[in-house]
Legacy VTK file of the C-alpha trace (Angstrom):
# vtk DataFile Version 3.0
C-alpha trace
ASCII
DATASET POLYDATA
POINTS 226 float
-63.231 -22.643 -43.822
-64.286 -24.027 -40.252
-61.634 -26.709 -40.554
-59.279 -23.896 -41.349
-60.046 -22.024 -38.552
-59.862 -24.961 -36.299
-56.418 -25.847 -37.460
-55.065 -22.248 -36.818
-56.399 -22.319 -33.356
-54.654 -25.759 -32.692
-51.352 -24.372 -34.137
-51.724 -21.141 -32.110
-52.537 -22.993 -28.975
-49.715 -25.737 -29.171
-47.014 -23.429 -30.562
-43.943 -23.051 -28.088
-43.672 -19.412 -26.409
-40.680 -17.728 -27.199
-38.845 -16.427 -24.182
-35.544 -14.517 -23.263
-32.808 -17.190 -22.542
-29.105 -16.655 -22.220
-28.090 -19.627 -20.412
-26.191 -18.584 -17.123
-26.856 -14.903 -17.478
-25.493 -13.950 -13.962
-22.197 -15.854 -14.642
-21.953 -14.052 -18.148
-22.586 -10.669 -16.617
-19.923 -11.226 -13.771
-17.403 -12.298 -16.395
-18.107 -9.226 -18.499
-17.834 -7.142 -15.413
-14.425 -8.720 -14.557
-13.136 -7.863 -18.068
-14.310 -4.142 -17.736
-12.815 -3.642 -14.458
-9.413 -5.477 -15.489
-9.324 -3.388 -18.562
-10.024 -0.108 -17.218
-10.828 0.096 -13.430
-14.104 0.039 -11.588
-14.966 3.427 -13.315
-15.567 1.330 -16.405
-18.403 -0.791 -14.588
-21.829 0.003 -15.044
-24.720 -2.274 -15.565
-25.408 -1.043 -19.101
-21.639 -1.606 -20.052
-21.751 -5.175 -18.644
-24.952 -5.932 -20.475
-23.557 -4.757 -23.667
-20.435 -6.722 -23.123
-22.371 -9.840 -22.305
-24.440 -9.383 -25.432
-27.758 -8.927 -23.722
-30.209 -6.140 -23.492
-29.740 -3.178 -20.965
-32.691 -4.240 -18.917
-31.673 -7.868 -18.491
-28.928 -7.456 -15.667
-31.860 -6.145 -13.432
-33.384 -9.612 -13.317
-30.273 -10.809 -11.239
-28.656 -7.559 -9.834
-30.415 -4.635 -8.125
-27.871 -2.256 -9.037
-24.105 -1.722 -9.652
-22.879 -2.495 -6.454
-24.675 -5.822 -6.220
-22.910 -6.748 -9.481
-19.689 -5.667 -8.143
-20.292 -7.599 -4.990
-20.699 -10.696 -7.277
-17.538 -10.049 -9.044
-15.636 -9.726 -5.691
-17.218 -12.587 -4.312
-15.892 -14.743 -7.113
-12.333 -13.183 -6.768
-12.146 -14.104 -3.146
-13.290 -17.654 -3.900
-10.579 -17.902 -6.748
-7.975 -16.591 -4.180
-9.100 -19.294 -1.661
-8.726 -21.974 -4.544
-5.462 -20.754 -5.404
-4.005 -20.573 -1.966
-5.563 -23.952 -1.025
-3.840 -25.637 -4.057
-0.729 -24.304 -3.100
-1.088 -25.347 0.536
-2.102 -28.945 -0.411
0.796 -29.410 -2.831
3.308 -28.501 -0.393
5.473 -31.262 1.396
5.133 -30.147 5.068
3.411 -27.475 7.366
6.266 -24.806 6.965
6.517 -25.052 3.135
2.652 -25.023 3.039
2.281 -21.580 5.068
4.997 -20.215 2.747
3.230 -21.499 -0.296
-0.078 -19.760 0.816
1.596 -16.419 1.240
3.320 -16.575 -2.242
0.200 -17.646 -3.933
-1.761 -14.756 -2.340
0.801 -12.236 -3.588
0.949 -13.871 -7.130
-2.943 -13.744 -7.203
-2.683 -9.981 -6.460
-0.234 -9.565 -9.172
-2.311 -11.380 -11.800
-5.554 -9.254 -11.053
-4.450 -5.974 -9.624
-7.474 -3.851 -10.475
-9.828 -6.542 -8.979
-7.540 -7.051 -5.992
-7.687 -3.352 -5.011
-11.440 -3.560 -4.929
-11.546 -6.598 -2.948
-10.114 -4.827 -0.002
-11.264 -1.115 -0.975
-14.120 0.860 0.349
-15.991 1.116 -2.879
-18.355 -1.869 -2.096
-20.055 -2.116 1.283
-19.222 -5.749 2.062
-21.250 -5.919 4.922
-24.284 -5.554 2.854
-23.603 -8.562 0.774
-23.430 -11.852 2.858
-22.302 -13.931 -0.118
-19.217 -11.587 -0.427
-18.534 -11.647 3.093
-18.725 -15.594 3.169
-16.285 -15.724 0.238
-13.590 -13.553 2.162
-13.878 -15.754 5.127
-13.349 -18.795 2.686
-10.212 -17.086 1.639
-8.825 -16.245 5.119
-9.682 -19.818 6.426
-7.055 -21.119 4.089
-4.374 -19.191 5.863
-5.660 -20.136 9.260
-5.647 -23.759 8.399
-2.036 -23.582 7.216
-1.144 -21.832 10.574
-3.088 -24.482 12.549
-1.069 -27.223 10.816
2.190 -25.510 11.883
0.827 -25.285 15.353
0.306 -29.153 15.289
3.584 -29.633 13.889
5.279 -27.514 16.585
6.628 -25.168 14.116
5.138 -22.016 15.998
5.383 -23.139 19.633
3.333 -21.456 21.884
2.166 -18.612 19.598
-1.654 -18.152 19.036
-2.778 -19.469 16.003
-5.169 -16.456 15.200
-2.537 -13.973 15.903
-0.031 -15.542 13.664
-2.730 -15.853 10.831
-3.269 -11.994 11.369
0.402 -11.371 11.218
0.736 -13.511 8.091
-2.165 -11.847 6.405
-0.868 -8.384 7.114
2.507 -9.138 5.693
0.911 -11.005 2.789
-1.575 -8.215 2.063
1.017 -5.434 2.280
3.388 -7.107 -0.009
0.565 -7.859 -2.211
-0.785 -4.336 -2.389
2.821 -3.009 -2.830
3.133 -5.503 -6.023
-0.208 -4.720 -7.250
0.422 -1.054 -7.342
3.676 -1.380 -9.015
5.678 0.063 -6.128
7.493 -3.173 -5.291
9.044 -3.679 -8.559
10.056 -0.020 -8.724
11.884 0.022 -5.401
12.870 -3.444 -4.809
13.120 -5.326 -8.165
13.650 -9.089 -7.871
11.899 -12.266 -7.991
8.592 -11.997 -6.508
8.328 -15.430 -5.075
11.582 -15.309 -3.442
10.801 -11.973 -1.803
7.375 -13.236 -0.427
9.247 -16.283 1.033
11.915 -14.173 2.738
9.495 -11.890 4.305
7.185 -14.933 5.433
10.107 -16.752 6.693
10.968 -13.733 8.927
7.533 -13.980 10.563
8.083 -17.833 11.123
11.443 -17.152 12.536
9.993 -14.893 15.092
7.301 -17.271 16.345
9.403 -20.660 15.712
9.434 -23.012 18.635
12.676 -22.732 20.536
14.210 -25.767 22.272
13.705 -25.520 26.080
16.822 -24.228 27.988
18.709 -27.009 30.057
19.247 -25.834 33.566
22.756 -26.333 34.732
23.186 -29.413 36.923
23.757 -28.472 40.484
26.767 -30.119 41.977
26.571 -31.485 45.412
29.037 -30.493 47.997
30.878 -33.219 49.598
30.578 -33.234 53.236
LINES 1 227
226 0 1 2 3 4 5 6 7 8 9 10 11 12 13 14 15 16 17 18 19 20 21 22 23 24 25 26 27 28 29 30 31 32 33 34 35 36 37 38 39 40 41 42 43 44 45 46 47 48 49 50 51 52 53 54 55 56 57 58 59 60 61 62 63 64 65 66 67 68 69 70 71 72 73 74 75 76 77 78 79 80 81 82 83 84 85 86 87 88 89 90 91 92 93 94 95 96 97 98 99 100 101 102 103 104 105 106 107 108 109 110 111 112 113 114 115 116 117 118 119 120 121 122 123 124 125 126 127 128 129 130 131 132 133 134 135 136 137 138 139 140 141 142 143 144 145 146 147 148 149 150 151 152 153 154 155 156 157 158 159 160 161 162 163 164 165 166 167 168 169 170 171 172 173 174 175 176 177 178 179 180 181 182 183 184 185 186 187 188 189 190 191 192 193 194 195 196 197 198 199 200 201 202 203 204 205 206 207 208 209 210 211 212 213 214 215 216 217 218 219 220 221 222 223 224 225
């Protein structure tokens, strides 16, 4: 009897503790939240629904996200980094600086078309972006790709004396406006056509406006013979 009790104690002492484990739970929740947004907009996003979609308890998300906005901020940060990757890949694959800048704009618009619900939230007021440093950093990463593309055009003397930051802002404004029209379905309804071609035409208008112009040659002054 004493031996049996000792054995039980040892078994109880050395038995592994069972603990909750889901691998990468934050990532699973963010992906579940993405799917909810893309299927029904931000109204469908709650911590409870994200937990159920991820297959975890409704209390599990609170271990990583304080509230719904924290989860939404994580979703948007991921989206901005995906936007940065897609535009940067397009920039790097282009043969020259001009083509790279156009490719960035086209990839930007295409991203909005592929993820319209999330794209609207990326630039909408639903999430207080200033309250989430990682989200702000991700947004800057996406913008930096465009700035690098414009800076390369500056080095290649494509944009002449134009300021890099100002050209980048103009390019961003054009791309964002076109992307928003596309994401909302307005562009296709009013100006049907190839999206890539439309984006390139609009961005080329910007480049034509700031393109370096050859210096005008002053007319030679003829000397009068005395």
